[in-house]
Jmol script that loads the backbone (N, CA, C; Angstrom):
load data "model"
ATOM      1  N   MET A   1      73.821  50.157  57.040  1.00  0.00           N
ATOM      2  CA  MET A   1      74.546  49.559  56.350  1.00  0.00           C
ATOM      3  C   MET A   1      76.386  49.706  56.130  1.00  0.00           C
ATOM      4  N   GLU A   2      77.024  48.277  56.289  1.00  0.00           N
ATOM      5  CA  GLU A   2      78.076  49.116  56.618  1.00  0.00           C
ATOM      6  C   GLU A   2      78.294  48.474  54.975  1.00  0.00           C
ATOM      7  N   LEU A   3      79.228  49.481  53.995  1.00  0.00           N
ATOM      8  CA  LEU A   3      79.674  49.177  53.036  1.00  0.00           C
ATOM      9  C   LEU A   3      81.010  48.352  52.646  1.00  0.00           C
ATOM     10  N   TRP A   4      81.521  48.134  53.652  1.00  0.00           N
ATOM     11  CA  TRP A   4      82.791  47.393  53.228  1.00  0.00           C
ATOM     12  C   TRP A   4      82.752  45.847  54.348  1.00  0.00           C
ATOM     13  N   ARG A   5      81.956  45.271  55.213  1.00  0.00           N
ATOM     14  CA  ARG A   5      81.342  44.475  55.437  1.00  0.00           C
ATOM     15  C   ARG A   5      81.319  42.853  54.089  1.00  0.00           C
ATOM     16  N   PHE A   6      82.371  41.770  54.845  1.00  0.00           N
ATOM     17  CA  PHE A   6      82.685  41.153  53.881  1.00  0.00           C
ATOM     18  C   PHE A   6      81.833  39.550  54.337  1.00  0.00           C
ATOM     19  N   VAL A   7      81.082  39.095  53.436  1.00  0.00           N
ATOM     20  CA  VAL A   7      80.023  38.044  53.762  1.00  0.00           C
ATOM     21  C   VAL A   7      80.453  36.507  52.878  1.00  0.00           C
ATOM     22  N   MET A   8      81.217  35.676  53.955  1.00  0.00           N
ATOM     23  CA  MET A   8      81.347  34.890  52.682  1.00  0.00           C
ATOM     24  C   MET A   8      80.232  34.076  51.767  1.00  0.00           C
ATOM     25  N   PRO A   9      79.698  33.739  50.557  1.00  0.00           N
ATOM     26  CA  PRO A   9      79.108  33.524  49.615  1.00  0.00           C
ATOM     27  C   PRO A   9      78.944  32.171  50.339  1.00  0.00           C
ATOM     28  N   ILE A  10      77.264  31.831  50.066  1.00  0.00           N
ATOM     29  CA  ILE A  10      76.201  31.024  49.802  1.00  0.00           C
ATOM     30  C   ILE A  10      76.275  30.286  49.026  1.00  0.00           C
ATOM     31  N   CYS A  11      75.700  29.251  48.209  1.00  0.00           N
ATOM     32  CA  CYS A  11      75.677  28.353  47.255  1.00  0.00           C
ATOM     33  C   CYS A  11      74.114  28.511  47.157  1.00  0.00           C
ATOM     34  N   GLN A  12      73.560  29.046  46.061  1.00  0.00           N
ATOM     35  CA  GLN A  12      72.344  29.179  45.783  1.00  0.00           C
ATOM     36  C   GLN A  12      71.640  27.864  45.683  1.00  0.00           C
ATOM     37  N   HIS A  13      72.561  26.986  45.115  1.00  0.00           N
ATOM     38  CA  HIS A  13      71.559  25.616  45.198  1.00  0.00           C
ATOM     39  C   HIS A  13      71.536  24.706  46.349  1.00  0.00           C
ATOM     40  N   CYS A  14      72.652  24.393  47.053  1.00  0.00           N
ATOM     41  CA  CYS A  14      72.391  23.713  47.790  1.00  0.00           C
ATOM     42  C   CYS A  14      73.059  24.096  49.367  1.00  0.00           C
ATOM     43  N   HIS A  15      72.774  25.683  49.421  1.00  0.00           N
ATOM     44  CA  HIS A  15      72.719  26.316  50.404  1.00  0.00           C
ATOM     45  C   HIS A  15      74.317  26.477  51.440  1.00  0.00           C
ATOM     46  N   HIS A  16      75.074  25.820  51.181  1.00  0.00           N
ATOM     47  CA  HIS A  16      76.446  25.603  51.731  1.00  0.00           C
ATOM     48  C   HIS A  16      77.197  26.808  51.319  1.00  0.00           C
ATOM     49  N   LYS A  17      77.697  26.930  52.863  1.00  0.00           N
ATOM     50  CA  LYS A  17      78.538  28.363  52.838  1.00  0.00           C
ATOM     51  C   LYS A  17      79.844  27.886  52.842  1.00  0.00           C
ATOM     52  N   TRP A  18      80.934  28.828  51.616  1.00  0.00           N
ATOM     53  CA  TRP A  18      82.445  28.730  51.030  1.00  0.00           C
ATOM     54  C   TRP A  18      83.264  29.162  52.591  1.00  0.00           C
ATOM     55  N   SER A  19      84.351  28.428  52.005  1.00  0.00           N
ATOM     56  CA  SER A  19      85.245  29.066  53.431  1.00  0.00           C
ATOM     57  C   SER A  19      85.941  30.232  52.998  1.00  0.00           C
ATOM     58  N   TRP A  20      87.003  31.273  53.879  1.00  0.00           N
ATOM     59  CA  TRP A  20      87.601  32.060  53.396  1.00  0.00           C
ATOM     60  C   TRP A  20      88.358  31.666  52.004  1.00  0.00           C
ATOM     61  N   MET A  21      88.857  30.820  52.290  1.00  0.00           N
ATOM     62  CA  MET A  21      89.946  30.208  50.986  1.00  0.00           C
ATOM     63  C   MET A  21      89.295  29.967  50.084  1.00  0.00           C
ATOM     64  N   GLN A  22      88.606  29.529  49.980  1.00  0.00           N
ATOM     65  CA  GLN A  22      87.425  28.865  48.613  1.00  0.00           C
ATOM     66  C   GLN A  22      87.430  29.883  48.239  1.00  0.00           C
ATOM     67  N   THR A  23      86.668  30.727  49.262  1.00  0.00           N
ATOM     68  CA  THR A  23      85.787  32.536  48.552  1.00  0.00           C
ATOM     69  C   THR A  23      87.372  32.738  47.757  1.00  0.00           C
ATOM     70  N   PHE A  24      88.477  33.287  48.074  1.00  0.00           N
ATOM     71  CA  PHE A  24      89.747  33.651  47.952  1.00  0.00           C
ATOM     72  C   PHE A  24      90.183  33.347  46.590  1.00  0.00           C
ATOM     73  N   LYS A  25      90.045  31.859  46.610  1.00  0.00           N
ATOM     74  CA  LYS A  25      90.882  31.546  45.210  1.00  0.00           C
ATOM     75  C   LYS A  25      89.837  31.956  44.128  1.00  0.00           C
ATOM     76  N   ARG A  26      88.666  31.537  44.617  1.00  0.00           N
ATOM     77  CA  ARG A  26      87.574  31.871  43.337  1.00  0.00           C
ATOM     78  C   ARG A  26      87.128  33.433  42.732  1.00  0.00           C
ATOM     79  N   LEU A  27      87.452  34.351  43.480  1.00  0.00           N
ATOM     80  CA  LEU A  27      87.667  35.340  42.950  1.00  0.00           C
ATOM     81  C   LEU A  27      88.180  35.959  42.558  1.00  0.00           C
ATOM     82  N   PHE A  28      89.528  35.253  41.504  1.00  0.00           N
ATOM     83  CA  PHE A  28      91.084  35.684  40.995  1.00  0.00           C
ATOM     84  C   PHE A  28      90.455  34.871  39.340  1.00  0.00           C
ATOM     85  N   THR A  29      88.875  34.375  39.502  1.00  0.00           N
ATOM     86  CA  THR A  29      88.887  33.587  37.988  1.00  0.00           C
ATOM     87  C   THR A  29      88.385  34.531  37.275  1.00  0.00           C
ATOM     88  N   ILE A  30      88.824  34.001  35.811  1.00  0.00           N
ATOM     89  CA  ILE A  30      88.335  34.842  34.429  1.00  0.00           C
ATOM     90  C   ILE A  30      86.718  34.727  33.497  1.00  0.00           C
ATOM     91  N   ARG A  31      86.496  33.611  34.550  1.00  0.00           N
ATOM     92  CA  ARG A  31      85.070  32.590  34.503  1.00  0.00           C
ATOM     93  C   ARG A  31      84.423  33.474  34.930  1.00  0.00           C
ATOM     94  N   ARG A  32      83.216  34.005  34.279  1.00  0.00           N
ATOM     95  CA  ARG A  32      82.079  34.585  35.186  1.00  0.00           C
ATOM     96  C   ARG A  32      81.343  33.912  35.938  1.00  0.00           C
ATOM     97  N   ALA A  33      81.168  32.372  35.904  1.00  0.00           N
ATOM     98  CA  ALA A  33      80.874  31.400  36.410  1.00  0.00           C
ATOM     99  C   ALA A  33      81.939  30.782  36.935  1.00  0.00           C
ATOM    100  N   ILE A  34      81.281  30.687  38.827  1.00  0.00           N
ATOM    101  CA  ILE A  34      82.023  29.913  39.871  1.00  0.00           C
ATOM    102  C   ILE A  34      81.470  28.655  40.208  1.00  0.00           C
ATOM    103  N   LYS A  35      82.208  27.483  40.139  1.00  0.00           N
ATOM    104  CA  LYS A  35      81.099  26.033  40.454  1.00  0.00           C
ATOM    105  C   LYS A  35      81.148  26.061  41.751  1.00  0.00           C
ATOM    106  N   CYS A  36      80.595  25.495  41.833  1.00  0.00           N
ATOM    107  CA  CYS A  36      80.506  25.209  43.571  1.00  0.00           C
ATOM    108  C   CYS A  36      81.010  24.226  44.165  1.00  0.00           C
ATOM    109  N   MET A  37      82.052  24.247  45.053  1.00  0.00           N
ATOM    110  CA  MET A  37      82.673  22.768  45.278  1.00  0.00           C
ATOM    111  C   MET A  37      82.141  21.712  46.429  1.00  0.00           C
ATOM    112  N   TYR A  38      80.991  21.695  45.911  1.00  0.00           N
ATOM    113  CA  TYR A  38      79.953  20.907  46.616  1.00  0.00           C
ATOM    114  C   TYR A  38      78.605  20.407  45.713  1.00  0.00           C
ATOM    115  N   CYS A  39      77.883  21.300  45.333  1.00  0.00           N
ATOM    116  CA  CYS A  39      77.152  20.401  44.296  1.00  0.00           C
ATOM    117  C   CYS A  39      77.962  20.384  43.156  1.00  0.00           C
ATOM    118  N   GLY A  40      78.658  21.320  42.599  1.00  0.00           N
ATOM    119  CA  GLY A  40      78.661  21.808  41.800  1.00  0.00           C
ATOM    120  C   GLY A  40      78.130  22.666  40.317  1.00  0.00           C
ATOM    121  N   GLU A  41      77.233  22.982  40.998  1.00  0.00           N
ATOM    122  CA  GLU A  41      75.966  24.218  40.243  1.00  0.00           C
ATOM    123  C   GLU A  41      77.316  24.927  39.974  1.00  0.00           C
ATOM    124  N   ASN A  42      76.916  26.121  39.322  1.00  0.00           N
ATOM    125  CA  ASN A  42      77.495  26.972  38.376  1.00  0.00           C
ATOM    126  C   ASN A  42      77.047  28.298  39.215  1.00  0.00           C
ATOM    127  N   GLN A  43      77.546  29.042  39.838  1.00  0.00           N
ATOM    128  CA  GLN A  43      77.260  30.186  40.779  1.00  0.00           C
ATOM    129  C   GLN A  43      77.902  31.528  40.113  1.00  0.00           C
ATOM    130  N   TYR A  44      77.364  32.902  40.041  1.00  0.00           N
ATOM    131  CA  TYR A  44      77.809  34.155  39.801  1.00  0.00           C
ATOM    132  C   TYR A  44      77.796  34.845  40.964  1.00  0.00           C
ATOM    133  N   GLN A  45      78.779  35.763  40.647  1.00  0.00           N
ATOM    134  CA  GLN A  45      78.912  37.306  41.018  1.00  0.00           C
ATOM    135  C   GLN A  45      77.670  38.441  40.738  1.00  0.00           C
ATOM    136  N   SER A  46      77.362  39.086  42.105  1.00  0.00           N
ATOM    137  CA  SER A  46      76.346  39.741  41.742  1.00  0.00           C
ATOM    138  C   SER A  46      77.483  40.726  41.709  1.00  0.00           C
ATOM    139  N   VAL A  47      76.698  42.328  41.172  1.00  0.00           N
ATOM    140  CA  VAL A  47      77.010  43.034  40.523  1.00  0.00           C
ATOM    141  C   VAL A  47      77.968  43.852  41.946  1.00  0.00           C
ATOM    142  N   ARG A  48      77.435  44.029  43.340  1.00  0.00           N
ATOM    143  CA  ARG A  48      77.771  44.606  43.979  1.00  0.00           C
ATOM    144  C   ARG A  48      79.331  44.293  43.861  1.00  0.00           C
ATOM    145  N   SER A  49      79.674  42.812  44.544  1.00  0.00           N
ATOM    146  CA  SER A  49      80.617  41.780  44.261  1.00  0.00           C
ATOM    147  C   SER A  49      81.457  42.140  43.347  1.00  0.00           C
ATOM    148  N   ARG A  50      81.189  42.367  41.628  1.00  0.00           N
ATOM    149  CA  ARG A  50      81.772  42.043  40.772  1.00  0.00           C
ATOM    150  C   ARG A  50      82.899  43.574  40.696  1.00  0.00           C
ATOM    151  N   LYS A  51      81.989  44.836  41.630  1.00  0.00           N
ATOM    152  CA  LYS A  51      82.702  46.459  41.674  1.00  0.00           C
ATOM    153  C   LYS A  51      83.514  46.257  42.453  1.00  0.00           C
ATOM    154  N   VAL A  52      83.461  45.291  43.457  1.00  0.00           N
ATOM    155  CA  VAL A  52      84.251  45.546  44.474  1.00  0.00           C
ATOM    156  C   VAL A  52      85.601  44.847  43.936  1.00  0.00           C
ATOM    157  N   THR A  53      85.435  43.615  43.542  1.00  0.00           N
ATOM    158  CA  THR A  53      87.069  42.924  43.002  1.00  0.00           C
ATOM    159  C   THR A  53      87.234  43.921  41.800  1.00  0.00           C
ATOM    160  N   PHE A  54      87.013  44.403  41.232  1.00  0.00           N
ATOM    161  CA  PHE A  54      87.401  45.613  40.586  1.00  0.00           C
ATOM    162  C   PHE A  54      88.273  46.842  40.809  1.00  0.00           C
ATOM    163  N   PHE A  55      87.447  47.574  41.653  1.00  0.00           N
ATOM    164  CA  PHE A  55      88.318  48.546  42.649  1.00  0.00           C
ATOM    165  C   PHE A  55      89.230  48.487  43.497  1.00  0.00           C
ATOM    166  N   LEU A  56      89.188  47.335  43.940  1.00  0.00           N
ATOM    167  CA  LEU A  56      89.848  47.461  45.630  1.00  0.00           C
ATOM    168  C   LEU A  56      91.420  46.965  44.849  1.00  0.00           C
ATOM    169  N   PRO A  57      92.045  46.083  43.728  1.00  0.00           N
ATOM    170  CA  PRO A  57      93.460  45.754  43.126  1.00  0.00           C
ATOM    171  C   PRO A  57      93.085  47.387  42.922  1.00  0.00           C
ATOM    172  N   LEU A  58      92.385  47.798  42.012  1.00  0.00           N
ATOM    173  CA  LEU A  58      92.964  49.348  41.154  1.00  0.00           C
ATOM    174  C   LEU A  58      93.119  50.639  42.509  1.00  0.00           C
ATOM    175  N   VAL A  59      92.685  50.655  43.446  1.00  0.00           N
ATOM    176  CA  VAL A  59      92.957  51.735  44.479  1.00  0.00           C
ATOM    177  C   VAL A  59      94.329  50.839  45.330  1.00  0.00           C
ATOM    178  N   SER A  60      94.450  49.966  44.828  1.00  0.00           N
ATOM    179  CA  SER A  60      95.487  49.564  46.347  1.00  0.00           C
ATOM    180  C   SER A  60      96.851  49.482  44.923  1.00  0.00           C
ATOM    181  N   SER A  61      97.033  49.881  43.972  1.00  0.00           N
ATOM    182  CA  SER A  61      97.847  50.054  43.284  1.00  0.00           C
ATOM    183  C   SER A  61      98.215  51.464  43.019  1.00  0.00           C
ATOM    184  N   PHE A  62      96.683  52.268  43.010  1.00  0.00           N
ATOM    185  CA  PHE A  62      96.961  53.516  42.949  1.00  0.00           C
ATOM    186  C   PHE A  62      97.518  54.466  44.262  1.00  0.00           C
ATOM    187  N   MET A  63      97.671  53.703  45.476  1.00  0.00           N
ATOM    188  CA  MET A  63      98.006  54.116  46.618  1.00  0.00           C
ATOM    189  C   MET A  63      99.417  53.531  47.006  1.00  0.00           C
ATOM    190  N   ILE A  64      99.926  52.598  45.937  1.00  0.00           N
ATOM    191  CA  ILE A  64     101.244  51.881  46.078  1.00  0.00           C
ATOM    192  C   ILE A  64     101.962  52.844  44.943  1.00  0.00           C
ATOM    193  N   ALA A  65     101.587  53.177  44.103  1.00  0.00           N
ATOM    194  CA  ALA A  65     101.864  54.045  43.388  1.00  0.00           C
ATOM    195  C   ALA A  65     102.027  55.768  44.021  1.00  0.00           C
ATOM    196  N   PHE A  66     101.301  56.332  44.691  1.00  0.00           N
ATOM    197  CA  PHE A  66     101.650  57.531  45.099  1.00  0.00           C
ATOM    198  C   PHE A  66     102.236  57.780  46.470  1.00  0.00           C
ATOM    199  N   ILE A  67     102.576  56.280  46.983  1.00  0.00           N
ATOM    200  CA  ILE A  67     103.886  56.502  48.595  1.00  0.00           C
ATOM    201  C   ILE A  67     104.814  56.655  47.485  1.00  0.00           C
ATOM    202  N   TYR A  68     104.725  55.535  46.365  1.00  0.00           N
ATOM    203  CA  TYR A  68     106.663  55.589  45.821  1.00  0.00           C
ATOM    204  C   TYR A  68     106.742  56.907  44.930  1.00  0.00           C
ATOM    205  N   LEU A  69     105.521  57.624  44.484  1.00  0.00           N
ATOM    206  CA  LEU A  69     106.140  59.112  43.688  1.00  0.00           C
ATOM    207  C   LEU A  69     106.567  60.144  44.787  1.00  0.00           C
ATOM    208  N   PHE A  70     105.610  60.074  45.464  1.00  0.00           N
ATOM    209  CA  PHE A  70     106.024  61.201  46.717  1.00  0.00           C
ATOM    210  C   PHE A  70     106.588  60.717  48.061  1.00  0.00           C
ATOM    211  N   ASN A  71     107.501  60.090  47.982  1.00  0.00           N
ATOM    212  CA  ASN A  71     107.998  59.667  48.872  1.00  0.00           C
ATOM    213  C   ASN A  71     109.094  60.569  49.444  1.00  0.00           C
ATOM    214  N   PRO A  72     108.792  61.364  50.447  1.00  0.00           N
ATOM    215  CA  PRO A  72     109.871  62.811  50.833  1.00  0.00           C
ATOM    216  C   PRO A  72     111.490  62.332  50.980  1.00  0.00           C
ATOM    217  N   SER A  73     111.793  61.063  50.895  1.00  0.00           N
ATOM    218  CA  SER A  73     113.124  60.131  51.509  1.00  0.00           C
ATOM    219  C   SER A  73     114.073  60.274  50.653  1.00  0.00           C
TER     220      SER A  73
END
end "model"
wireframe off; spacefill off
backbone 0.3
color backbone group
């Protein structure tokens, strides 16, 4: 099993596959429910998806801070 394989979400109601841009825009919403653009039904992120979307910005900000603080020049 690949740890960071990114699969485009598919609506659980109409089975329509979302595009990358649609998925990216909806990842940064505060609401837990995300409406499908095609059928209007609410979709919910999986636990794994919520963890990835929480830790990815956290790790990247720590990396930026580490590079900034420990830059030898």
